[in-house]
N, C-alpha and C positions, 0 to 999 in steps of 0.2 A: 504493500499500499506504500503513495504517495503522498503527503498530506501537504498543503500550500497553506503559509500564514500570509499575509498582506497590511500592512502598515501604510499610516498614511505620514507620520513622523517618523523622524530617527528614533525617537526616545520608545517606542512602540516595536521595533525592528530587532537595535540594538539588546535588548532583553536576550533577546532567542537565538542572535549572534553568536553571543556571548557566552548561554546554559550549554549550548548543543554545539559548541565550538565549528559555526557552520564557517565556510570558505566562498567566498567574492568567486561567480562564476565567471570567467573573463570571458566564456566565447558569448556573453550577453553586453551588449551597451547597456543595459538597464540595472537599476541597483536591483542582483539579484544575489542568494548567498544559497548555498546548498550542502547538507548533511547527513547523515542518520543518527538514529536513537533507538535501541532498542530493535532493531532489524527493520524498522518504519522509516522510509529516505525523507526527507523535509526539503520545503522550498520554502523561504523566507523572503520576501520581494517590498520594497517602496514601492509605494506606487504616486503619492502624493496626497496632496487634499483633493478631496472633491468625489463625488457619485460617480462620477466618467471616469476619471481615473483610475479607480477602484475597479472600475466595470472593463475599462483596456490590459489591468494589468492581469483582472483574475481571466480575462480567455487566452491573454498571454501565456502563462504559465501553464494552464491546460492545455492547450495546443504544443508547446514547445518542453513541456516539460511530465504531460500526461499525469493529471496530478487527479488522485482519485477524491479527497475532501479539500475545501477549502474553507478559509476563517476568516472574518474581513472586519468581523463586530469583536467588539468587547474584547480586546486585547491588553487596553491597561487594566482591565479588571482584572484579572488574573494576576498580576503584581501589587496593584498597590488597593486594593479592599481591605485588607488588613486591619 
């Protein structure tokens, strides 16, 4: 399974990049980081602000990384609701 996580801001995606030791995908001209966690592939992307950017990035990672599951909401709540 390939899990895609999309954030608008650096603060949202940096937590995942650091936590899972993801590396930047140099093949892409976009802010996309990849790696693995417990036999699951992860794709973390910075889309920028707005629904259009989020939708465009979602489609991009679906087409290019064949993600099975994406999350574009509640990223900050995973880390800042304690």
